[in-house]
N, C-alpha and C positions, 0 to 999 in steps of 0.2 A: 159358313165353312167354304174355304176356297179350294175347289177341286180342279185339277187339270183334266181329269177324266172321270166320268160318272156313268155307270150302267144302271138302268132302271127296269126291273122286271124282264130281263132278257130270257127268252125261251128259244130253244133250238131243237128241231126234229131232224133226224135222218130218216128219209122215207123208204129207202131201199136197203136190203130186200124186204124188210117189214118196218113199220113205224117204230122208231126208237127215240124217246124223249131224252136228248143228251144233256141239255141245260135247262134247269127248272127254276124259273123266277129269280134269276141271279140279279141282285142289286148290291152295288158297293161303289166306293169312289177312291181315287188316288189323289191325295192332297198335293198341292204345289210344293215341290221340294222334298217329297217323301220317297223313300227307297223301300218298295214293297216287293215281297216274293209270293208266288203262288205255289203251294205244294199239294200233293195228292197222289194216290196210286195211279198206275197206268190205266187209262180208260175212265178216269174221273171227270174228264171234260176240260182239263187245263188248257191244252193247246187249241182246242175248239174255241174256247172262250177268248184266248189271246188273238186268234184270227178275226174274231168279231170285233174285239176292242181296237184292233189295228186297222179296222175298216176294210180289210181284204175280203171278208165274208159278209155279205149283206142279206143272206137268207135266214132271217130270224125275226121274232116279234119282240117288242119292247122298245126302249129308247136308249140311245147312246149320245152322250154329250162330250165334246172335246173343247177345252177352254170355254166352258159354259155355252157353247153353241151346239144346237141339235144337229147331229150329222146323219141320223137315221133318215132314210128316204131321199137322200141326195143322189144325183146321177153318178155313174162310174167315173165319168170324166172329172166331176167336181171332187169326188172322193180321192181320186188319184192325186190331185193337186194338194188337197188338205193333208193327205198322208205324207206326201213328199216334203211338204213344208214343216209339218208339226210333229211327225213321228219318226224317230230313228229306230231301226230294227236290227237286232243281232241274233243270228241263228246259231244252232249247234255247229253247222258246217258253214264255212265262211262265204261260200259262193262268190269267190273272186274270179275275175276273168284272167285266166292264167297267161294269156298272150299279151296282156296289158302290163304296163309298169304299175308299181304300188301307187304312185302319184295319180296316174290316169284312173285307176280303180276308185280312189277316194273322190276324185272330181266328178264322177259320173252323175250322182243324184243332183248335184248343183247345176250341171249342164242341162239336165232334163228339166229342172225347175225354171231355168232361164232368166233369173232375176239379176244376175251379175255378169260382168264381162269375164271372158276367159282368164284374163290377167288377175282379176280379183279372186276368182275361184281357185286359181293355182296358188295364190298367196295364202288363202284360207286353208287349202289342203296341206301346204307345207307347215302351217301353224299347228294344225291338228296332229300331224305326224310328229312334230317336235314335242308337243304336249304329252304324247304317248311314248316318247323316247325312241322313236323309230325314224326320225328325220333322215338318218343316214341311209335308209333303205329306199328313199323316194324313187330313184331311177332303176332300181332292181326290177326284174320281171317278177310278177306275183308267184310264178311257179317255182322260183328259186329260193324262197325264204321258208323258215321253219313254221311248224303248226302254230306255236304260240305267237309268232310274229304275224302270221296271217290273221289270227283272231284280233290282234290289235289294229291291223289295217281295216278289218271289217268294222271295228268300233269307230275308227276315224271316219270311215265312209258314212256310218250311221249318224255322225255328228256334223257333217259338212254343212247342212242347211240350218244349223242351230235349232234343233227341234225343241218342243216344249216337254216332250216325254221320250224316254228311251225304253223300248221294250226288248226283252230277250227271251228266246225260246231255248232253254237248256244251253246258254252260251258257254258254259264250262264243261258240257257233257262229253266233249271230245278231247279234253286237255288233261295233262298230268297235274298233280297237286301244286307244283310250283307255278305253272301257268294259270291254273285256276285261281290261285292266290293273287297273281298279278291282275287278272281280270276283275276280281272282287275289289282290289284296291283302286283300280282305275274308276270303277263305278262309284265307290265311296267318295273319291276325290271330286268326281263330277257333281255329286250331290252337295258336298260340303263347300266346294270352291265356286261352283257355278249355279248352285240352287236348282240343278236339274232334277226332274222327277223320273223315277225308274220303276218299272214293273217287270219282274223276271220270273218266268216259270222255271223251276229247278227241281231235280231229284236230290240235290246235294244239301244234306241237312246242315252241315257246317256253314255252308254259304248262306242258307236261309236264316239260320239263327242270328247272324250278324246284321241282317237287314232291319229296318225300323219296325216292320210288321210282317207276320206270316199270314197269308190268307189260305186257309185250309179248305180243300175241296174234296167232296166224296159223292159219287153217283150223281154228278151234275148239280150239286147243291153246294153253296158256300156255307161252311159251318160257323164262321165267325166274321160276318161282314163288318 
């Protein structure tokens, strides 16, 4: 089985105000080229799990593999590099820097990674914007574009380092149905045309139903790994 991401017996406790066992022996994998969604009621542990899978939260027990490499136990510096190179992340809110141009926002993660020249990064950024049909917005200030456009810019930024997996935390949660549909189609095309793996936490049942697989969570447990 070729997994891009695999979790084995992940357990997570919140210690304060009292001990709360939020994730219980979570084991599952996302296959290369798979578009999977995670659903569950509020408080079921979806976002907590996503933050562990994205290597942002390291306070857990169990093992996490990314591209068949064990990432559990690595230093924050190592994880920061692994994350920047391999994981694209799209949030419910776009977190764009409003005083920067669209192009500058998309270039940021690649500048941080530092593997390409500025010229190459700029070319890549233009390419991603064109792919998402917002190339004409490259030199606009991020504060001047619409909500749907901002989410596309956030997706372009998540793709700039050509990650092996794209993760989303309610990426359509702030969008109307038209823009939600756009985001779904972008994700679907990324899977079909580029073989990208995607893992998206969502409340949107229509969105989830059209993904390859729904991973259902309840009370910190995955019901159908």
